[in-house]
N, C-alpha and C positions, 0 to 999 in steps of 0.2 A: 618574412621570411616562409614565400611563401609554401602552399602546404603541396604546392605539384614542385619547385625547385628546392624543400626537406627528401620529399621522399627521391628527387631526381641527384641527392647530394648520396645521398645513402647508398644504392645502387652501381651510382660513381664510385664511389669507397668502398666496397665489395670489389666491383670491375678492379680498379686497382689493391687489393688488400692479394688479392685471384692471382691476378697476373702478375704481380710480384714475386710471391710464391711459385709459382710453376720456375721463376725465371731463378729461381734459386735453384729448385731444381736440378733445372740445368745443368748450371751450374756445377752443383756436387755429382750428376752426372758425366760432366766431363771430365770432373780430375776423380773419378774414381770405374768409369767406361771401362779402362781396359782392362782394368783386372775382375771386373763381376761383367762379363757377357749378356747375362741377363737384364740388364740392365741395357741392354747397348739394342738389345728386341723389343722395349718395352719401349722406346725414344720416341720413335713414329709417333706414337700413340702421344707424347707430351708434347710432342712442334702439334697436332696437333689442340691440342688442346688447349697453348699457348696463344696459335692463332683465333682464334675461337673468340681468349678474351683480350686478343689486343689488341681486338676491330673493335668484341664492346664498352673496354674503355676506350678506345679511339672517341667510340658513333657518346657514349654517356658523359666524359668531359663536353665535348662540344655542345650537346645537350641541355647540360648544366649551364655553359659560356650562356646561352642563349637566352635562357630564361632567366636565367641576372640579368642581365641588361637588357635586356626584353628585344631580342633578336627579330627582326619579322623570317625570318626562320628557323625559331625555336623551334614547334612545331611538326617537321618535317626534321629534328634529327632525336625530340619526345617521338616520333613513331620509328623510327632509325633504333632505335634504345626499343624499345620494348618487341618492336618484330627483330632485333637479335638475340635481344632473349629466350625467343617462342624458336629460333632459327638454331639459340648452345639445349634447349631445351629439350626440342627433337635431335640434336644426337644425338644427347642420351637417353633418352630416351629406351628399354631395352623392349627387344622383341623378345617374343614367343616362336623358335629354331628352335 
């Protein structure tokens, strides 16, 4: 396995783990949401995070498959992975207000 494939596998595994964790939290919110209105107030933020990490998971899986199978589009998928990580960093970057 090449170093690029190893790095891509680490990123993909992390993205899958985060997405799975967010889905589990969403399930808990769905079960307990009617009893705890404060959870319902946090649901839009949870859905936003889930959307961001679902896209990262999809792009990183594509990048991993492309690298492992030496597909010609693998560099576009790699660029998409790193670009989407930059978008996530920008989305979570604290602002000074």
